[in-house]
N, C-alpha and C positions, 0 to 999 in steps of 0.2 A: 919639413916638420913631420918627421916620421921616426921609425926605429933607427934608421941609418944616421940621420942628423941629430937625433936626441940621445943616442947611446954610443959610447966608445967601448972598447974591449968586448965587442959583441961576439956571442957564440949562439948559433942557431943549430940545434942538434935534432935531427929527425930520428926518433927512437923506434918508430914503426910506421909502415906505409902499406896500404893495400888498395886495390881497385876492383871494381865490379862494373863491367860495361863502361858507361861514360862517367862514372862517379869514382872519385879518388879521396881517400882519407889519410891524413898525416897526423901522427901523434908526435908532439915535439916539445923541446925544452928551449927556453930563451934565457940567456944570461947576458948581463951588460951593466955598464956604469953610466948613470944618467948625467951626462956632461953637456947636453945641449937642449935647445927648445924641443919639447915633445908635445905636439898638438896644443900649443899655448901654455904648457907647464914649463916654467923656467928650470934650469938645471938644479938638481938637489945634491949632486955628488954621491948619491946613494947607489948601491948595487942591487940588482934584481935577479931573481932566479925563479922563473915561473914555468909551469907545465901547461900545455894547451893542445888544441886539436883543430885541424882545418879540414873542412869538407869542400871539395871542388867538383865542379861539373866540367867535363872536357868536351871540346868540339873541334874536330879537324886537328887533333893533336895539341891544342892550345887550351889554356884555362879560360872558360867562358864565364864562369861564375865561381865565387869563392866566399866562404863564411869561416871566420876564425872565432874560436871560443877559448877563454881562459878565465881564471878566477880573478876578476878585477879588484875585489876587496883585498886579496893578498898582494896583488901588484901595487895598489895604492899604499898599503901598509908598508911595503918594502921601500917605497919612495919617501916614506915619512909624511904622507899627505892625508892619511885617514887613520883615526884611532877607533877601534871597536873592541869593546870588552863587556862582559856581563858581571853585574854585581847582584847577587841574589836572583830575582826574577826580572830585574830591570836591564834593559840593553841601552847602551849609549853609543852614539856615533857622532864624531866630530870631524866632518870634512873640512879641510883647510888647505890652502896652497902654501902655508907655512910649514916648515919642517917640524917634526915632533920636538926637537931640541929647543925650538923657539917658543913653545907653549908654556 
């Protein structure tokens, strides 16, 4: 139940990486087609293309701690699971496990 089982046609592109002491930062792009279970979300058949960043702490040449950051709203919109739009001053959010086409 992760990116490997949840997505086919995966591309994980490291756009930039730098380190300082025991800390490492990766700026990355993930692309894939949602064809399997992803943390309880059934396959939507939609493709995603998101940018993110990972901050890692190294110890003895191995990753000891890691934090990933990405725009989850964009990710969920690309999967068709969340609508978000502004009408005037009002904001609406409709989280759903149905695809947008089914609403």
